[in-house]
N, C-alpha and C positions, 0 to 999 in steps of 0.2 A: 791164888784161889783158896789157899789154906789159912788165910788170915782170920783172926777172931773178929767178929762183926758186932758192932754196937747196935743198940735198939734204933738209933737214928739212921743207921745205914740200911737196915733190913727193910725190904719191900713190905708194905702194909699188909699184904695178903699172905705173906710167907708162912706164918705159924698156922693159920687156918687151913691153908692148902696142904701143908705137911701132915697135919692131923687127919684131914680127910683122905689123903692118899694112903696113909698107913692103915686106915680102916678098910679101904676098898681093895688094896693090892697086896698080896702076900709077899711079893719080892720087895716092894718099897717099904713094907713094914719092917724088914730086916735091914735095908740099906740106909734109911733116913736117920735112925739113931746113931749111925756111925759118923755122921757129919752134923751133929746137933748144934755145934758152935759156929757153923759156917752157913753162908747163903750167897745168893747171886749179888754181885756188886756191880755198880755202874763202872764200866771200864775206863772211860775217858770222854773227851769231847766227841760230838757227832762225827766231825771230820776224822779224828784219830781212829775211832771205831771202824769207820768205813775203809780208811786207808789200810789199817791192819788186816781187815778181812780180805781185801783185794790181794795184799801181799801173801796172805796165808792160803790162797786158793790152790787146790790140787797139789799141795805138798804136805809132808808130815808135820806134826806139831813142833818137833824139834827143829826142823828146817825153817819153819815159819818164824819161830822165836829168834833163831840166829839171824835170819834175814831182816827181821824187824830191828834188832839191835844195831846192825850195820846201817840200816836206813836212818835210824835216829842219830847215829854218829854224824851222818851227813846233814840232817835236817833239824837237829835239836831234839832234846829228850821228850818234849811235848810239841811235836811239829805242827805248825800252822800252815794253812794253804799258801800264804805268801812265802814262807820259808821254803816250802817244797818247790814252788815255782822258781825260786832263785838258784836252785841246784841244777847244774847242767845234766842233761839226760845220760851222758856217758858216765857221770859219777854215780848216778842211781844204778846204772848197769853194773858198775864196779861193786856196788853193795850186794849184788846177787840177784837183782830183779831181771826178769826176762824183758826183752824189748816190748812185748805186749803189755806186761805189767807196768813198765815205765809209762807207756802211753795212757794206761788206765788211771794211774795215780796222778799224773799231770792233768788229765781231763777232769778228774774229781776235784783237784785243787782249783782248777779254773772255774768249775761250777760254783764252788764256795766263794772264791775271791770275787767273782762277778755277780754274786747273789742270784744265780740261776736256780738255786734250791732254797727252800724255806724251812730250815730246821726248827724254828720256833713253832711252825704250824703243825709239825708232825705229832706233837703231844696231843693234839685235839682231833686227830684223824684216826679212823679205824685201821686195823691191821692191814687189810687188803689195799686200802687207799695209799698207805705208806709204802707198801711193796711196789705198787704201780708207779709211784713217784720216783722211788729209788731205781727201779729197773729201767727207767728212761736214761740213766747215766751209763756211759760205756763201761763195761767191765763189771757191772753189778747185775747179778742174776738173783733168782729167788733165794738161794742159800745165803748169799751175802746180805740180802735184805732181811731175812729172818734172823740172822745173827745180830743185826742192828736192832730189830724189835726186842730181842732177848737182852742184849748186853747194854744197849743205850737207853731204850725206852722202858725196859723191864716189863713188857707185856706178859700177863700171866698164862696165856693159853696158846702158845706157839708150839707147833710140832714140826720140826725141820726134818722132813722125811728124806732129804737129800744128804743129810749129815752122816758120814761114814761112822763116826764114833757112836752116835745114837743107835744105828742099825747093829753095830758090833755088840753094844751092851745088851740090846734086846735079844740078839742071838745067844749070847752067853747065859743070860739070866732066865730067859723064857723058852728057849728052844734047844737047850743043851749044846750050844755051840754050832748048831746047824745054820746054814745061811737063811736069811729071811728076806722076803720081798717087801716092797713098800706097802702092799695090801695087808700083809700079815702084821707089819709094824703098826699100821693104822688100826687094825682090829684090836691089838693089845692096848693101844693108847685110848681107845674109846672110854675105858674106865677112868682115865685120868682127867677128862674134861670137867670143869673149865680151868684146870691147873696143869696143862700139859708142859708148859715151860718149866715148872717146878720139878715134875717127874723127870723131864729130860736132863735137867741140871744134876739131879741126884744120880742118874744113870751115868752121866759123864764122870762124875766124881768117883763112881764105883770103878771105872777103868783106871783112874789115877791110883786108887788103893790097890788094885790088882797088880799094876805095874810096879808099885813099891815093894810088893812081896816077892817079885821075881829076882 
């Protein structure tokens, strides 16, 4: 996430969105310049993005990263649906995946291998249509679908209200560390539209910066 981004890698809306957010929001006005050389990157293939999101559900970032590394040791550095389907379930369990996550990842791989999903069509579908399509797959809920919208399709206006990191960052920066509800987070985010993905990304990065100071 800390890599230097070239002009070709940067989403076409990034500079305009960042400039508008700095004008509208006093917190983002301070945070955005701290990460001026960075931006949202496309993380991987659609299958890899979804598999990684499933593996990372309900665990810490560090645990998810460790689990993903063990998973790729079994399935290849850039795992494909076919490669995942060729790994026995008990080996995936040995990589640290729960029984339920093994089922979900194998089901996801089957959907891709059997062409039950249409990744090429998602680029031309609106956000909610993509979410509906993805949530039809076992193990994919709204949070996972929204991570896909952000990290694979790079949609500019996604607000993942189920994301613990986003709620934590809003709590720290806007509510002096007090817990925030989804309603309160949505109220804060009204000023960010139509660039809520960009605001969310900078708030995530602010947590990385704070962690690095501890």
